[in-house]
mmCIF file of the N, C-alpha and C atoms, coordinates in Angstrom:
data_MODEL
# 
_entry.id   MODEL 
# 
loop_
_atom_site.group_PDB 
_atom_site.id 
_atom_site.type_symbol 
_atom_site.label_atom_id 
_atom_site.label_alt_id 
_atom_site.label_comp_id 
_atom_site.label_asym_id 
_atom_site.label_entity_id 
_atom_site.label_seq_id 
_atom_site.pdbx_PDB_ins_code 
_atom_site.Cartn_x 
_atom_site.Cartn_y 
_atom_site.Cartn_z 
_atom_site.occupancy 
_atom_site.B_iso_or_equiv 
_atom_site.pdbx_formal_charge 
_atom_site.auth_seq_id 
_atom_site.auth_comp_id 
_atom_site.auth_asym_id 
_atom_site.auth_atom_id 
_atom_site.pdbx_PDB_model_num 
ATOM 1   N N  . MET A 1 1  ? -12.996 5.708   37.220  1.00 0.00 ? 1  MET A N  1 
ATOM 2   C CA . MET A 1 1  ? -11.973 5.549   36.612  1.00 0.00 ? 1  MET A CA 1 
ATOM 3   C C  . MET A 1 1  ? -11.561 4.393   35.536  1.00 0.00 ? 1  MET A C  1 
ATOM 4   N N  . LEU A 1 2  ? -12.135 3.312   35.448  1.00 0.00 ? 2  LEU A N  1 
ATOM 5   C CA . LEU A 1 2  ? -12.305 2.127   34.500  1.00 0.00 ? 2  LEU A CA 1 
ATOM 6   C C  . LEU A 1 2  ? -12.597 3.059   33.217  1.00 0.00 ? 2  LEU A C  1 
ATOM 7   N N  . ILE A 1 3  ? -13.689 3.810   32.767  1.00 0.00 ? 3  ILE A N  1 
ATOM 8   C CA . ILE A 1 3  ? -14.024 4.305   31.893  1.00 0.00 ? 3  ILE A CA 1 
ATOM 9   C C  . ILE A 1 3  ? -13.123 5.411   31.390  1.00 0.00 ? 3  ILE A C  1 
ATOM 10  N N  . LYS A 1 4  ? -12.568 5.899   32.262  1.00 0.00 ? 4  LYS A N  1 
ATOM 11  C CA . LYS A 1 4  ? -11.410 7.109   31.732  1.00 0.00 ? 4  LYS A CA 1 
ATOM 12  C C  . LYS A 1 4  ? -10.402 6.512   31.044  1.00 0.00 ? 4  LYS A C  1 
ATOM 13  N N  . ALA A 1 5  ? -9.847  5.248   31.713  1.00 0.00 ? 5  ALA A N  1 
ATOM 14  C CA . ALA A 1 5  ? -8.891  4.694   31.155  1.00 0.00 ? 5  ALA A CA 1 
ATOM 15  C C  . ALA A 1 5  ? -9.427  3.843   29.766  1.00 0.00 ? 5  ALA A C  1 
ATOM 16  N N  . VAL A 1 6  ? -10.066 3.121   29.642  1.00 0.00 ? 6  VAL A N  1 
ATOM 17  C CA . VAL A 1 6  ? -10.531 2.795   28.506  1.00 0.00 ? 6  VAL A CA 1 
ATOM 18  C C  . VAL A 1 6  ? -10.717 4.107   26.994  1.00 0.00 ? 6  VAL A C  1 
ATOM 19  N N  . GLU A 1 7  ? -11.172 5.358   27.692  1.00 0.00 ? 7  GLU A N  1 
ATOM 20  C CA . GLU A 1 7  ? -11.449 6.392   26.463  1.00 0.00 ? 7  GLU A CA 1 
ATOM 21  C C  . GLU A 1 7  ? -10.164 6.844   25.972  1.00 0.00 ? 7  GLU A C  1 
ATOM 22  N N  . ASP A 1 8  ? -9.278  6.814   27.253  1.00 0.00 ? 8  ASP A N  1 
ATOM 23  C CA . ASP A 1 8  ? -7.764  6.880   27.181  1.00 0.00 ? 8  ASP A CA 1 
ATOM 24  C C  . ASP A 1 8  ? -7.346  6.200   25.666  1.00 0.00 ? 8  ASP A C  1 
ATOM 25  N N  . ARG A 1 9  ? -7.400  4.494   25.810  1.00 0.00 ? 9  ARG A N  1 
ATOM 26  C CA . ARG A 1 9  ? -6.893  3.829   25.218  1.00 0.00 ? 9  ARG A CA 1 
ATOM 27  C C  . ARG A 1 9  ? -7.087  3.676   23.971  1.00 0.00 ? 9  ARG A C  1 
ATOM 28  N N  . VAL A 1 10 ? -8.646  3.890   23.951  1.00 0.00 ? 10 VAL A N  1 
ATOM 29  C CA . VAL A 1 10 ? -9.589  4.334   22.597  1.00 0.00 ? 10 VAL A CA 1 
ATOM 30  C C  . VAL A 1 10 ? -8.824  5.437   21.577  1.00 0.00 ? 10 VAL A C  1 
ATOM 31  N N  . ASP A 1 11 ? -8.891  6.911   22.514  1.00 0.00 ? 11 ASP A N  1 
ATOM 32  C CA . ASP A 1 11 ? -8.113  7.889   21.876  1.00 0.00 ? 11 ASP A CA 1 
ATOM 33  C C  . ASP A 1 11 ? -6.486  7.430   21.067  1.00 0.00 ? 11 ASP A C  1 
ATOM 34  N N  . GLU A 1 12 ? -6.230  6.212   21.879  1.00 0.00 ? 12 GLU A N  1 
ATOM 35  C CA . GLU A 1 12 ? -4.795  6.251   21.662  1.00 0.00 ? 12 GLU A CA 1 
ATOM 36  C C  . GLU A 1 12 ? -4.472  5.260   20.174  1.00 0.00 ? 12 GLU A C  1 
ATOM 37  N N  . VAL A 1 13 ? -5.376  4.360   20.518  1.00 0.00 ? 13 VAL A N  1 
ATOM 38  C CA . VAL A 1 13 ? -5.586  3.292   19.555  1.00 0.00 ? 13 VAL A CA 1 
ATOM 39  C C  . VAL A 1 13 ? -6.180  4.340   17.680  1.00 0.00 ? 13 VAL A C  1 
ATOM 40  N N  . SER A 1 14 ? -7.080  5.090   18.100  1.00 0.00 ? 14 SER A N  1 
ATOM 41  C CA . SER A 1 14 ? -7.724  6.161   16.846  1.00 0.00 ? 14 SER A CA 1 
ATOM 42  C C  . SER A 1 14 ? -6.666  6.960   16.763  1.00 0.00 ? 14 SER A C  1 
ATOM 43  N N  . ASN A 1 15 ? -5.245  7.410   17.204  1.00 0.00 ? 15 ASN A N  1 
ATOM 44  C CA . ASN A 1 15 ? -4.418  8.386   16.805  1.00 0.00 ? 15 ASN A CA 1 
ATOM 45  C C  . ASN A 1 15 ? -3.627  7.178   16.302  1.00 0.00 ? 15 ASN A C  1 
ATOM 46  N N  . LYS A 1 16 ? -3.192  6.271   16.696  1.00 0.00 ? 16 LYS A N  1 
ATOM 47  C CA . LYS A 1 16 ? -2.760  5.369   15.900  1.00 0.00 ? 16 LYS A CA 1 
ATOM 48  C C  . LYS A 1 16 ? -3.078  4.893   14.210  1.00 0.00 ? 16 LYS A C  1 
ATOM 49  N N  . VAL A 1 17 ? -4.336  4.712   14.504  1.00 0.00 ? 17 VAL A N  1 
ATOM 50  C CA . VAL A 1 17 ? -5.085  4.636   13.145  1.00 0.00 ? 17 VAL A CA 1 
ATOM 51  C C  . VAL A 1 17 ? -4.809  5.358   12.119  1.00 0.00 ? 17 VAL A C  1 
ATOM 52  N N  . LYS A 1 18 ? -4.974  6.664   12.525  1.00 0.00 ? 18 LYS A N  1 
ATOM 53  C CA . LYS A 1 18 ? -4.847  8.256   11.706  1.00 0.00 ? 18 LYS A CA 1 
ATOM 54  C C  . LYS A 1 18 ? -3.309  8.241   11.267  1.00 0.00 ? 18 LYS A C  1 
ATOM 55  N N  . THR A 1 19 ? -2.370  7.552   12.355  1.00 0.00 ? 19 THR A N  1 
ATOM 56  C CA . THR A 1 19 ? -0.691  8.070   11.781  1.00 0.00 ? 19 THR A CA 1 
ATOM 57  C C  . THR A 1 19 ? -0.899  6.977   10.840  1.00 0.00 ? 19 THR A C  1 
ATOM 58  N N  . HIS A 1 20 ? -1.329  5.557   10.720  1.00 0.00 ? 20 HIS A N  1 
ATOM 59  C CA . HIS A 1 20 ? -1.149  4.717   9.429   1.00 0.00 ? 20 HIS A CA 1 
ATOM 60  C C  . HIS A 1 20 ? -1.709  4.979   8.513   1.00 0.00 ? 20 HIS A C  1 
ATOM 61  N N  . ASP A 1 21 ? -2.898  5.641   8.527   1.00 0.00 ? 21 ASP A N  1 
ATOM 62  C CA . ASP A 1 21 ? -3.644  5.687   7.152   1.00 0.00 ? 21 ASP A CA 1 
ATOM 63  C C  . ASP A 1 21 ? -3.240  6.545   6.814   1.00 0.00 ? 21 ASP A C  1 
ATOM 64  N N  . GLN A 1 22 ? -2.186  7.881   7.454   1.00 0.00 ? 22 GLN A N  1 
ATOM 65  C CA . GLN A 1 22 ? -1.395  9.263   6.863   1.00 0.00 ? 22 GLN A CA 1 
ATOM 66  C C  . GLN A 1 22 ? -0.179  8.314   5.855   1.00 0.00 ? 22 GLN A C  1 
ATOM 67  N N  . LEU A 1 23 ? 0.221   7.332   6.797   1.00 0.00 ? 23 LEU A N  1 
ATOM 68  C CA . LEU A 1 23 ? 1.815   6.702   6.243   1.00 0.00 ? 23 LEU A CA 1 
ATOM 69  C C  . LEU A 1 23 ? 1.400   6.288   4.869   1.00 0.00 ? 23 LEU A C  1 
ATOM 70  N N  . ILE A 1 24 ? 0.284   5.188   5.052   1.00 0.00 ? 24 ILE A N  1 
ATOM 71  C CA . ILE A 1 24 ? -0.010  4.269   3.738   1.00 0.00 ? 24 ILE A CA 1 
ATOM 72  C C  . ILE A 1 24 ? -0.218  5.447   2.680   1.00 0.00 ? 24 ILE A C  1 
ATOM 73  N N  . ALA A 1 25 ? -0.968  6.455   3.165   1.00 0.00 ? 25 ALA A N  1 
ATOM 74  C CA . ALA A 1 25 ? -1.885  8.025   1.974   1.00 0.00 ? 25 ALA A CA 1 
ATOM 75  C C  . ALA A 1 25 ? -0.006  7.739   1.284   1.00 0.00 ? 25 ALA A C  1 
ATOM 76  N N  . ASP A 1 26 ? 1.003   8.322   2.203   1.00 0.00 ? 26 ASP A N  1 
ATOM 77  C CA . ASP A 1 26 ? 2.114   8.996   1.557   1.00 0.00 ? 26 ASP A CA 1 
ATOM 78  C C  . ASP A 1 26 ? 2.950   8.128   1.193   1.00 0.00 ? 26 ASP A C  1 
ATOM 79  N N  . LEU A 1 27 ? 3.058   6.775   1.298   1.00 0.00 ? 27 LEU A N  1 
ATOM 80  C CA . LEU A 1 27 ? 3.830   5.914   0.530   1.00 0.00 ? 27 LEU A CA 1 
ATOM 81  C C  . LEU A 1 27 ? 2.885   5.393   -0.815  1.00 0.00 ? 27 LEU A C  1 
ATOM 82  N N  . GLN A 1 28 ? 1.404   5.437   -0.949  1.00 0.00 ? 28 GLN A N  1 
ATOM 83  C CA . GLN A 1 28 ? 0.999   5.087   -2.084  1.00 0.00 ? 28 GLN A CA 1 
ATOM 84  C C  . GLN A 1 28 ? 1.375   6.616   -3.300  1.00 0.00 ? 28 GLN A C  1 
ATOM 85  N N  . LYS A 1 29 ? 1.134   7.554   -2.112  1.00 0.00 ? 29 LYS A N  1 
ATOM 86  C CA . LYS A 1 29 ? 1.735   9.077   -3.420  1.00 0.00 ? 29 LYS A CA 1 
ATOM 87  C C  . LYS A 1 29 ? 3.232   8.519   -3.850  1.00 0.00 ? 29 LYS A C  1 
ATOM 88  N N  . GLN A 1 30 ? 4.133   7.815   -2.751  1.00 0.00 ? 30 GLN A N  1 
ATOM 89  C CA . GLN A 1 30 ? 5.394   8.148   -3.097  1.00 0.00 ? 30 GLN A CA 1 
ATOM 90  C C  . GLN A 1 30 ? 5.601   6.832   -4.540  1.00 0.00 ? 30 GLN A C  1 
ATOM 91  N N  . LEU A 1 31 ? 4.750   5.436   -4.559  1.00 0.00 ? 31 LEU A N  1 
ATOM 92  C CA . LEU A 1 31 ? 4.696   4.706   -5.014  1.00 0.00 ? 31 LEU A CA 1 
ATOM 93  C C  . LEU A 1 31 ? 4.306   5.638   -6.601  1.00 0.00 ? 31 LEU A C  1 
ATOM 94  N N  . ALA A 1 32 ? 3.372   6.050   -6.856  1.00 0.00 ? 32 ALA A N  1 
ATOM 95  C CA . ALA A 1 32 ? 2.794   6.358   -7.758  1.00 0.00 ? 32 ALA A CA 1 
ATOM 96  C C  . ALA A 1 32 ? 3.780   7.427   -8.744  1.00 0.00 ? 32 ALA A C  1 
ATOM 97  N N  . GLU A 1 33 ? 4.469   8.404   -7.752  1.00 0.00 ? 33 GLU A N  1 
ATOM 98  C CA . GLU A 1 33 ? 5.485   9.278   -8.378  1.00 0.00 ? 33 GLU A CA 1 
ATOM 99  C C  . GLU A 1 33 ? 6.441   8.241   -9.080  1.00 0.00 ? 33 GLU A C  1 
ATOM 100 N N  . LEU A 1 34 ? 6.846   7.327   -8.153  1.00 0.00 ? 34 LEU A N  1 
ATOM 101 C CA . LEU A 1 34 ? 8.334   6.153   -8.653  1.00 0.00 ? 34 LEU A CA 1 
ATOM 102 C C  . LEU A 1 34 ? 7.060   5.562   -10.095 1.00 0.00 ? 34 LEU A C  1 
ATOM 103 N N  . HIS A 1 35 ? 6.054   5.561   -10.056 1.00 0.00 ? 35 HIS A N  1 
ATOM 104 C CA . HIS A 1 35 ? 5.876   4.500   -11.295 1.00 0.00 ? 35 HIS A CA 1 
ATOM 105 C C  . HIS A 1 35 ? 5.956   5.510   -12.213 1.00 0.00 ? 35 HIS A C  1 
ATOM 106 N N  . ASP A 1 36 ? 5.176   6.615   -12.343 1.00 0.00 ? 36 ASP A N  1 
ATOM 107 C CA . ASP A 1 36 ? 5.431   7.672   -13.249 1.00 0.00 ? 36 ASP A CA 1 
ATOM 108 C C  . ASP A 1 36 ? 6.563   7.764   -13.699 1.00 0.00 ? 36 ASP A C  1 
ATOM 109 N N  . ARG A 1 37 ? 7.942   8.181   -12.743 1.00 0.00 ? 37 ARG A N  1 
ATOM 110 C CA . ARG A 1 37 ? 9.450   8.321   -13.281 1.00 0.00 ? 37 ARG A CA 1 
ATOM 111 C C  . ARG A 1 37 ? 9.821   7.296   -14.028 1.00 0.00 ? 37 ARG A C  1 
ATOM 112 N N  . MET A 1 38 ? 9.421   5.916   -13.533 1.00 0.00 ? 38 MET A N  1 
ATOM 113 C CA . MET A 1 38 ? 9.924   4.649   -14.143 1.00 0.00 ? 38 MET A CA 1 
ATOM 114 C C  . MET A 1 38 ? 9.455   4.782   -15.508 1.00 0.00 ? 38 MET A C  1 
ATOM 115 N N  . GLU A 1 39 ? 8.177   4.979   -15.982 1.00 0.00 ? 39 GLU A N  1 
ATOM 116 C CA . GLU A 1 39 ? 7.646   5.485   -16.839 1.00 0.00 ? 39 GLU A CA 1 
ATOM 117 C C  . GLU A 1 39 ? 8.078   6.556   -18.008 1.00 0.00 ? 39 GLU A C  1 
ATOM 118 N N  . ASP A 1 40 ? 8.168   7.033   -17.365 1.00 0.00 ? 40 ASP A N  1 
ATOM 119 C CA . ASP A 1 40 ? 8.780   8.824   -18.165 1.00 0.00 ? 40 ASP A CA 1 
ATOM 120 C C  . ASP A 1 40 ? 10.350  8.026   -18.279 1.00 0.00 ? 40 ASP A C  1 
ATOM 121 N N  . SER A 1 41 ? 10.833  7.705   -17.694 1.00 0.00 ? 41 SER A N  1 
ATOM 122 C CA . SER A 1 41 ? 12.314  6.997   -18.044 1.00 0.00 ? 41 SER A CA 1 
ATOM 123 C C  . SER A 1 41 ? 12.442  6.002   -19.110 1.00 0.00 ? 41 SER A C  1 
ATOM 124 N N  . GLU A 1 42 ? 11.498  4.954   -18.863 1.00 0.00 ? 42 GLU A N  1 
ATOM 125 C CA . GLU A 1 42 ? 11.282  4.235   -19.851 1.00 0.00 ? 42 GLU A CA 1 
ATOM 126 C C  . GLU A 1 42 ? 11.408  4.181   -21.436 1.00 0.00 ? 42 GLU A C  1 
ATOM 127 N N  . ASN A 1 43 ? 10.013  5.548   -21.250 1.00 0.00 ? 43 ASN A N  1 
ATOM 128 C CA . ASN A 1 43 ? 9.372   6.381   -22.673 1.00 0.00 ? 43 ASN A CA 1 
ATOM 129 C C  . ASN A 1 43 ? 10.611  7.091   -23.302 1.00 0.00 ? 43 ASN A C  1 
ATOM 130 N N  . ARG A 1 44 ? 11.499  7.778   -22.458 1.00 0.00 ? 44 ARG A N  1 
ATOM 131 C CA . ARG A 1 44 ? 12.522  8.610   -22.643 1.00 0.00 ? 44 ARG A CA 1 
ATOM 132 C C  . ARG A 1 44 ? 13.706  7.676   -23.085 1.00 0.00 ? 44 ARG A C  1 
ATOM 133 N N  . SER A 1 45 ? 13.821  6.568   -22.838 1.00 0.00 ? 45 SER A N  1 
ATOM 134 C CA . SER A 1 45 ? 15.334  5.682   -23.339 1.00 0.00 ? 45 SER A CA 1 
ATOM 135 C C  . SER A 1 45 ? 14.218  5.265   -24.686 1.00 0.00 ? 45 SER A C  1 
ATOM 136 N N  . ARG A 1 46 ? 13.191  4.974   -24.711 1.00 0.00 ? 46 ARG A N  1 
ATOM 137 C CA . ARG A 1 46 ? 13.191  4.503   -26.192 1.00 0.00 ? 46 ARG A CA 1 
ATOM 138 C C  . ARG A 1 46 ? 13.003  5.822   -27.213 1.00 0.00 ? 46 ARG A C  1 
ATOM 139 N N  . ARG A 1 47 ? 12.550  6.710   -26.982 1.00 0.00 ? 47 ARG A N  1 
ATOM 140 C CA . ARG A 1 47 ? 12.786  7.660   -27.760 1.00 0.00 ? 47 ARG A CA 1 
ATOM 141 C C  . ARG A 1 47 ? 14.365  8.017   -28.481 1.00 0.00 ? 47 ARG A C  1 
ATOM 142 N N  . ILE A 1 48 ? 15.086  7.945   -27.146 1.00 0.00 ? 48 ILE A N  1 
ATOM 143 C CA . ILE A 1 48 ? 16.679  7.910   -27.631 1.00 0.00 ? 48 ILE A CA 1 
ATOM 144 C C  . ILE A 1 48 ? 17.167  6.960   -28.316 1.00 0.00 ? 48 ILE A C  1 
ATOM 145 N N  . ARG A 1 49 ? 16.750  5.628   -28.277 1.00 0.00 ? 49 ARG A N  1 
ATOM 146 C CA . ARG A 1 49 ? 17.347  4.653   -29.024 1.00 0.00 ? 49 ARG A CA 1 
ATOM 147 C C  . ARG A 1 49 ? 16.676  4.579   -30.247 1.00 0.00 ? 49 ARG A C  1 
ATOM 148 N N  . GLY A 1 50 ? 15.058  5.123   -30.435 1.00 0.00 ? 50 GLY A N  1 
ATOM 149 C CA . GLY A 1 50 ? 14.262  5.299   -31.815 1.00 0.00 ? 50 GLY A CA 1 
ATOM 150 C C  . GLY A 1 50 ? 13.697  3.713   -31.564 1.00 0.00 ? 50 GLY A C  1 
ATOM 151 N N  . TRP A 1 51 ? 13.432  3.288   -30.574 1.00 0.00 ? 51 TRP A N  1 
ATOM 152 C CA . TRP A 1 51 ? 12.183  2.471   -30.603 1.00 0.00 ? 51 TRP A CA 1 
ATOM 153 C C  . TRP A 1 51 ? 11.150  2.373   -30.854 1.00 0.00 ? 51 TRP A C  1 
ATOM 154 N N  . LYS A 1 52 ? 9.995   2.178   -31.768 1.00 0.00 ? 52 LYS A N  1 
ATOM 155 C CA . LYS A 1 52 ? 8.833   1.953   -31.885 1.00 0.00 ? 52 LYS A CA 1 
ATOM 156 C C  . LYS A 1 52 ? 8.514   3.713   -32.331 1.00 0.00 ? 52 LYS A C  1 
ATOM 157 N N  . SER A 1 53 ? 9.518   4.185   -33.112 1.00 0.00 ? 53 SER A N  1 
ATOM 158 C CA . SER A 1 53 ? 9.256   5.932   -33.580 1.00 0.00 ? 53 SER A CA 1 
ATOM 159 C C  . SER A 1 53 ? 9.180   5.711   -34.840 1.00 0.00 ? 53 SER A C  1 
ATOM 160 N N  . PRO A 1 54 ? 7.955   6.133   -35.055 1.00 0.00 ? 54 PRO A N  1 
ATOM 161 C CA . PRO A 1 54 ? 7.591   6.312   -36.614 1.00 0.00 ? 54 PRO A CA 1 
ATOM 162 C C  . PRO A 1 54 ? 8.383   7.311   -37.121 1.00 0.00 ? 54 PRO A C  1 
ATOM 163 N N  . THR A 1 55 ? 8.900   8.457   -36.776 1.00 0.00 ? 55 THR A N  1 
ATOM 164 C CA . THR A 1 55 ? 9.645   9.365   -37.304 1.00 0.00 ? 55 THR A CA 1 
ATOM 165 C C  . THR A 1 55 ? 11.421  8.820   -37.569 1.00 0.00 ? 55 THR A C  1 
ATOM 166 N N  . ASN A 1 56 ? 11.418  7.968   -37.057 1.00 0.00 ? 56 ASN A N  1 
ATOM 167 C CA . ASN A 1 56 ? 13.122  7.237   -37.027 1.00 0.00 ? 56 ASN A CA 1 
ATOM 168 C C  . ASN A 1 56 ? 12.855  5.623   -37.100 1.00 0.00 ? 56 ASN A C  1 
ATOM 169 N N  . PRO A 1 57 ? 12.009  5.620   -38.682 1.00 0.00 ? 57 PRO A N  1 
ATOM 170 C CA . PRO A 1 57 ? 11.903  4.061   -38.980 1.00 0.00 ? 57 PRO A CA 1 
ATOM 171 C C  . PRO A 1 57 ? 13.460  3.418   -39.252 1.00 0.00 ? 57 PRO A C  1 
ATOM 172 N N  . LYS A 1 58 ? 14.291  4.234   -39.724 1.00 0.00 ? 58 LYS A N  1 
ATOM 173 C CA . LYS A 1 58 ? 15.766  3.332   -39.833 1.00 0.00 ? 58 LYS A CA 1 
ATOM 174 C C  . LYS A 1 58 ? 16.217  2.383   -38.412 1.00 0.00 ? 58 LYS A C  1 
ATOM 175 N N  . ALA A 1 59 ? 16.156  3.172   -37.595 1.00 0.00 ? 59 ALA A N  1 
ATOM 176 C CA . ALA A 1 59 ? 16.895  2.833   -36.161 1.00 0.00 ? 59 ALA A CA 1 
ATOM 177 C C  . ALA A 1 59 ? 15.928  1.863   -35.893 1.00 0.00 ? 59 ALA A C  1 
ATOM 178 N N  . PHE A 1 60 ? 14.642  2.082   -35.915 1.00 0.00 ? 60 PHE A N  1 
ATOM 179 C CA . PHE A 1 60 ? 13.686  1.052   -35.676 1.00 0.00 ? 60 PHE A CA 1 
ATOM 180 C C  . PHE A 1 60 ? 13.929  -0.681  -35.942 1.00 0.00 ? 60 PHE A C  1 
ATOM 181 N N  . ALA A 1 61 ? 14.140  -0.058  -37.662 1.00 0.00 ? 61 ALA A N  1 
ATOM 182 C CA . ALA A 1 61 ? 14.736  -1.642  -38.264 1.00 0.00 ? 61 ALA A CA 1 
ATOM 183 C C  . ALA A 1 61 ? 15.649  -2.027  -38.064 1.00 0.00 ? 61 ALA A C  1 
ATOM 184 N N  . VAL A 1 62 ? 16.908  -1.558  -37.591 1.00 0.00 ? 62 VAL A N  1 
ATOM 185 C CA . VAL A 1 62 ? 18.351  -1.650  -37.184 1.00 0.00 ? 62 VAL A CA 1 
ATOM 186 C C  . VAL A 1 62 ? 18.263  -2.378  -36.093 1.00 0.00 ? 62 VAL A C  1 
ATOM 187 N N  . LEU A 1 63 ? 17.935  -1.969  -34.865 1.00 0.00 ? 63 LEU A N  1 
ATOM 188 C CA . LEU A 1 63 ? 17.467  -2.473  -33.574 1.00 0.00 ? 63 LEU A CA 1 
ATOM 189 C C  . LEU A 1 63 ? 16.644  -3.486  -33.887 1.00 0.00 ? 63 LEU A C  1 
ATOM 190 N N  . HIS A 1 64 ? 15.899  -3.949  -34.462 1.00 0.00 ? 64 HIS A N  1 
ATOM 191 C CA . HIS A 1 64 ? 14.880  -5.251  -34.383 1.00 0.00 ? 64 HIS A CA 1 
ATOM 192 C C  . HIS A 1 64 ? 16.125  -6.216  -35.781 1.00 0.00 ? 64 HIS A C  1 
ATOM 193 N N  . GLY A 1 65 ? 16.926  -6.020  -36.092 1.00 0.00 ? 65 GLY A N  1 
ATOM 194 C CA . GLY A 1 65 ? 18.200  -6.830  -36.426 1.00 0.00 ? 65 GLY A CA 1 
ATOM 195 C C  . GLY A 1 65 ? 17.396  -7.027  -37.846 1.00 0.00 ? 65 GLY A C  1 
ATOM 196 N N  . HIS A 1 66 ? 17.034  -5.934  -38.612 1.00 0.00 ? 66 HIS A N  1 
ATOM 197 C CA . HIS A 1 66 ? 16.730  -5.934  -40.282 1.00 0.00 ? 66 HIS A CA 1 
ATOM 198 C C  . HIS A 1 66 ? 17.479  -4.718  -40.878 1.00 0.00 ? 66 HIS A C  1 
ATOM 199 N N  . SER A 1 67 ? 17.815  -5.066  -42.354 1.00 0.00 ? 67 SER A N  1 
ATOM 200 C CA . SER A 1 67 ? 18.774  -4.193  -42.803 1.00 0.00 ? 67 SER A CA 1 
ATOM 201 C C  . SER A 1 67 ? 17.157  -3.036  -42.898 1.00 0.00 ? 67 SER A C  1 
ATOM 202 N N  . TRP A 1 68 ? 17.445  -2.043  -43.765 1.00 0.00 ? 68 TRP A N  1 
ATOM 203 C CA . TRP A 1 68 ? 16.928  -0.540  -43.988 1.00 0.00 ? 68 TRP A CA 1 
ATOM 204 C C  . TRP A 1 68 ? 15.962  -1.261  -45.482 1.00 0.00 ? 68 TRP A C  1 
ATOM 205 N N  . SER A 1 69 ? 16.700  -1.856  -46.022 1.00 0.00 ? 69 SER A N  1 
ATOM 206 C CA . SER A 1 69 ? 15.490  -2.058  -47.249 1.00 0.00 ? 69 SER A CA 1 
ATOM 207 C C  . SER A 1 69 ? 14.969  -3.146  -47.193 1.00 0.00 ? 69 SER A C  1 
ATOM 208 N N  . SER A 1 70 ? 15.024  -3.996  -45.999 1.00 0.00 ? 70 SER A N  1 
ATOM 209 C CA . SER A 1 70 ? 14.346  -5.761  -45.915 1.00 0.00 ? 70 SER A CA 1 
ATOM 210 C C  . SER A 1 70 ? 13.169  -5.211  -45.052 1.00 0.00 ? 70 SER A C  1 
ATOM 211 N N  . PHE A 1 71 ? 13.208  -4.048  -44.344 1.00 0.00 ? 71 PHE A N  1 
ATOM 212 C CA . PHE A 1 71 ? 12.145  -3.400  -43.502 1.00 0.00 ? 71 PHE A CA 1 
ATOM 213 C C  . PHE A 1 71 ? 10.904  -2.795  -44.552 1.00 0.00 ? 71 PHE A C  1 
ATOM 214 N N  . LEU A 1 72 ? 11.491  -2.375  -45.570 1.00 0.00 ? 72 LEU A N  1 
ATOM 215 C CA . LEU A 1 72 ? 10.593  -1.656  -46.499 1.00 0.00 ? 72 LEU A CA 1 
ATOM 216 C C  . LEU A 1 72 ? 9.910   -2.814  -47.240 1.00 0.00 ? 72 LEU A C  1 
ATOM 217 N N  . MET A 1 73 ? 10.453  -3.723  -47.429 1.00 0.00 ? 73 MET A N  1 
ATOM 218 C CA . MET A 1 73 ? 10.054  -5.171  -48.322 1.00 0.00 ? 73 MET A CA 1 
ATOM 219 C C  . MET A 1 73 ? 8.948   -5.760  -47.707 1.00 0.00 ? 73 MET A C  1 
ATOM 220 N N  . ASP A 1 74 ? 7.968   -6.333  -48.445 1.00 0.00 ? 74 ASP A N  1 
ATOM 221 C CA . ASP A 1 74 ? 6.691   -7.212  -47.835 1.00 0.00 ? 74 ASP A CA 1 
ATOM 222 C C  . ASP A 1 74 ? 7.823   -8.679  -47.157 1.00 0.00 ? 74 ASP A C  1 
ATOM 223 N N  . ASP A 1 75 ? 7.226   -9.221  -46.004 1.00 0.00 ? 75 ASP A N  1 
ATOM 224 C CA . ASP A 1 75 ? 7.594   -10.337 -45.979 1.00 0.00 ? 75 ASP A CA 1 
ATOM 225 C C  . ASP A 1 75 ? 7.100   -11.812 -46.948 1.00 0.00 ? 75 ASP A C  1 
ATOM 226 N N  . THR A 1 76 ? 6.151   -11.747 -47.669 1.00 0.00 ? 76 THR A N  1 
ATOM 227 C CA . THR A 1 76 ? 4.992   -12.451 -48.271 1.00 0.00 ? 76 THR A CA 1 
ATOM 228 C C  . THR A 1 76 ? 6.190   -12.861 -49.344 1.00 0.00 ? 76 THR A C  1 
ATOM 229 N N  . PRO A 1 77 ? 6.010   -14.223 -49.803 1.00 0.00 ? 77 PRO A N  1 
ATOM 230 C CA . PRO A 1 77 ? 6.960   -14.392 -51.245 1.00 0.00 ? 77 PRO A CA 1 
ATOM 231 C C  . PRO A 1 77 ? 6.478   -13.881 -52.461 1.00 0.00 ? 77 PRO A C  1 
# 
């Protein structure tokens, strides 16, 4: 009878561990998806605003407080 109670308890704990492992895996997947969405959103925002965009250097210069002509000029005296 004692052995059966111990086996039942071990099974119960084992099932809890499996459940927690699955929850952890699900949360890690959700976190990775959220990170990817945040990264995509940040990249989209940069493209919309023209930041660090080699195809739109005028927008890059304006966003960083430079005039378009000073952006083309070298800063050395």
